C-alpha positions in Angstrom: 143.9 248.2 179.5 140.3 247.9 180.7 136.9 248.1 179.0 133.9 248.7 181.2 130.5 247.9 179.7 127.2 248.6 181.4 124.0 247.0 180.2 121.8 250.1 180.7 119.4 251.2 183.4 122.1 252.6 185.7 120.7 256.1 186.1 120.5 257.0 189.8 123.1 258.0 192.3 122.8 254.5 193.8 124.3 253.2 190.6 127.4 255.3 190.8 129.4 252.4 192.2 129.1 250.6 188.8 131.2 253.5 187.3 133.8 253.6 190.1 136.3 251.2 188.6 136.4 253.2 185.4 136.8 256.5 187.2 139.5 255.0 189.4 141.5 254.0 186.3 141.1 257.4 184.7 142.2 259.1 187.9 145.3 256.9 188.0 146.2 258.0 184.5 145.6 261.6 185.4 147.9 261.5 188.4 150.6 259.9 186.2 150.3 262.8 183.9 150.4 265.4 186.7 146.7 266.3 186.7 144.7 266.6 189.9 141.5 265.5 188.3 140.9 262.9 185.5 139.8 264.5 182.1 137.0 262.2 180.8 135.4 262.5 177.4 131.7 262.0 177.9 129.9 261.4 174.6 126.2 261.1 174.0 124.4 260.5 170.7 121.0 260.0 172.3 118.0 261.9 171.0 118.2 263.8 174.3 122.0 264.1 174.0 122.6 267.2 176.2 120.5 265.8 179.1 122.0 262.3 178.8 125.6 263.6 178.6 125.1 265.7 181.7 123.5 262.8 183.6 126.4 260.5 182.7 128.9 263.1 183.8 127.1 263.4 187.1 127.3 259.7 187.7 131.0 259.7 186.9 131.5 262.6 189.3 129.6 260.7 192.1 131.7 257.6 191.4 134.9 259.3 192.1 136.8 259.5 195.4 135.7 263.1 196.1 138.3 264.8 193.9 135.8 265.3 191.0 136.4 264.9 187.3 136.9 267.2 184.4 134.1 266.2 182.0 134.8 267.0 178.3 131.2 266.5 177.1 130.0 266.1 173.6 126.3 266.1 172.8 126.1 264.8 169.2 123.4 264.8 166.6 122.2 261.8 164.6 123.9 261.7 161.3 126.7 264.0 162.3 130.2 262.5 163.1 131.7 263.2 166.5 134.8 265.5 166.0 138.2 264.1 166.8 138.7 266.8 169.4 136.1 265.1 171.6 138.6 262.4 172.6 141.8 264.4 172.5 144.1 264.4 175.5 141.8 262.5 177.9 142.3 260.0 180.7 139.1 258.1 179.9 136.3 257.8 177.3 132.7 257.3 178.3 130.0 256.7 175.6 126.3 256.7 176.5 123.3 255.0 175.1 120.8 255.7 172.4 119.8 254.2 169.0 122.7 251.8 168.4 122.9 252.6 164.7 123.2 256.3 165.4 125.8 255.9 168.1 127.9 253.6 165.8 127.6 256.0 162.9 128.5 259.0 164.9 131.6 257.4 166.4 132.8 255.4 163.3 135.3 258.0 162.2 137.0 257.7 165.6 137.1 253.9 165.8 140.8 253.8 165.0 141.8 256.4 167.5 139.6 254.8 170.2 141.4 251.5 169.6 144.8 253.3 169.9 143.8 255.0 173.1 142.6 251.8 174.7 145.8 250.0 173.6 147.9 252.6 175.5 145.8 252.2 178.7 143.0 254.8 178.4 139.9 253.1 179.9 136.7 252.9 177.8 133.2 252.9 179.4 130.2 252.0 177.2 126.6 252.2 178.4 123.9 250.4 176.6 124.5 251.2 172.9 127.9 252.5 173.9 128.6 249.0 175.1 127.2 247.3 172.0 129.5 249.2 169.6 132.6 248.2 171.6 132.5 244.8 169.9 134.3 243.9 166.8 131.0 243.0 165.3 128.2 245.2 166.6 124.6 244.0 166.8 122.1 246.5 165.3 118.5 246.9 166.2 116.8 244.2 164.2 114.5 241.6 165.8 114.4 238.9 163.1 116.8 236.4 161.5 115.6 234.9 158.2 112.2 236.5 158.8 111.7 234.7 162.1 111.2 236.9 165.2 114.0 236.2 167.7 113.3 239.1 170.1 110.2 241.0 171.4 108.6 243.3 168.8 106.3 246.2 169.1 102.7 245.3 168.2 101.8 246.4 164.7 105.4 247.3 163.8 107.2 245.2 161.2 110.3 243.5 162.5 113.6 244.3 160.9 116.4 241.8 160.0 119.2 241.7 162.4 122.4 243.0 160.9 126.0 243.0 162.2 128.1 246.1 161.6 131.7 246.8 162.3 132.2 248.1 165.8 135.2 249.6 167.5 136.8 246.2 168.0 137.7 246.5 171.7 136.2 243.0 172.4 136.1 240.1 170.0 132.5 238.9 170.7 129.2 240.7 170.2 127.7 242.5 173.1 123.9 242.5 173.9 122.4 244.8 176.6 119.1 245.1 178.6 119.1 241.3 178.5 116.8 240.1 181.3 114.7 243.2 181.3 113.9 243.3 177.6 114.0 239.6 176.7 117.1 239.9 174.5 118.8 236.7 175.4 116.9 234.9 172.7 118.3 237.3 170.1 121.8 236.6 171.2 121.3 232.9 171.2 119.7 232.9 167.7 122.5 235.1 166.4 125.2 232.6 167.6 123.2 229.6 166.5 122.7 231.0 163.0 126.3 231.9 162.6 125.8 235.6 162.3 128.3 236.0 165.2 130.8 233.6 166.7 129.9 234.3 170.3 128.3 236.9 172.5 128.1 238.4 176.0 124.7 239.8 177.2 124.6 242.3 180.1 121.6 242.9 182.3 120.6 246.4 183.3 122.4 247.9 186.3 125.2 245.4 185.7 128.8 246.1 184.6 131.2 243.8 182.7 134.8 244.7 183.1 137.2 243.3 180.5 140.9 243.5 181.3 144.1 241.4 181.5 142.4 238.5 179.8 139.7 238.3 182.5 136.0 239.0 182.7 134.4 240.4 185.9 130.8 241.2 186.5 129.6 243.7 189.1 126.2 245.1 190.0 122.7 243.7 190.3 122.3 241.2 187.5 124.2 238.8 185.4 126.4 238.7 182.3 125.3 235.9 179.9 127.9 234.1 177.9 126.7 232.5 174.7 129.1 230.3 172.7 128.6 227.8 169.8 128.9 224.1 170.5 128.5 221.0 168.4 124.8 221.0 167.4 123.8 224.1 169.2 124.9 226.8 171.7 126.0 226.8 175.3 124.6 229.5 177.6 126.2 230.3 181.0 126.3 233.2 183.3 128.9 235.3 185.1 127.2 236.4 188.3 127.6 239.9 189.6 
């Protein structure tokens, strides 16, 4: 099984290569099932869900070997659960970005089925918020821990406490995204140091983390940041793409 996580920002045709390993896995499953093209569930719970779902489907098509894909798109609405049929009989599942709380809430009824699909070899692709909710414990959108700001905040807007919610459970450490571009490494470090999470991986934009067979591999233009607790503090290292 493989889990493909992209830290956001991959929106142009030049970024299609980041999606290629996921599409290749889905295509292999399709061939094994006797299908010419991989059937991929493309799910967006973004405020502009229809546009974002279509854009992600285009990137996945561009990432293929020329045979195309069969995109089973779902453009969800905040507060409404994604129906089970959205991920039925597919060769891969791709979840886009948005407000992480909305993405998590919309997919929560499907967490068990998503775990089952991945366990039998269906690849999962998460982009931005779709990557964050892949974790066992999913970071929410808060910027403060114990009232102390641990991430950049919008001027004049009160910061919210960082909360950890149950995620899909495909990886056992928390996932942070847009790390270098939005200054989010500090939040990941503070969350580990405070004990809110036991460890984390932060993914830069236009960078993919591929988790499979007990290995971690980074591809793309940035880094994957590994944050682990140590005696008296935290250890920060990178997996270069």
